C-alpha positions, 0 to 999 in steps of 0.5 A, a space after each residue: 500500500 503506497 503512502 500508508 506508512 506500513 511496510 510488511 505489516 510494520 509501521 514505518 513511523 513511531 512516536 514517543 508521548 510526552 502527555 505525562 509530562 504536560 499532565 504532571 506540570 498541570 497537576 492533572 490526573 489521568 481521569 481529569 484529562 480523559 474527562 476533558 477529551 472524552 475518552 477513558 482513563 485507560 486510553 490516556 494510560 495507554 497513550 502515555 505508555 506509547 501503546 495506543 496510536 491516537 486519532 488526529 482528533 484526540 491528539 488535537 484535543 489533548 494538545 488544546 487542553 495543554 495549549 501546545 501543538 501535537 508536535 509538542 506532545 509527541 516525538 515522531 521518528 522514522 524506523 
């Protein structure tokens, strides 16, 4: 699939979440952030552990909560 970012079933790109850093500076719990963006606490937990790839809308919503860009929240790299 050309342009999909997948190579032999593996994602060509990875990301490292910094959500926990921004959340800690605001003294915000995972549940508080989850409530603000309309997801479960488990989703926030998985995002912080880099085990969940968020939709663009979710990433944008979290960035808005912290007043930063999506690029501030996630470090993207190519494998």
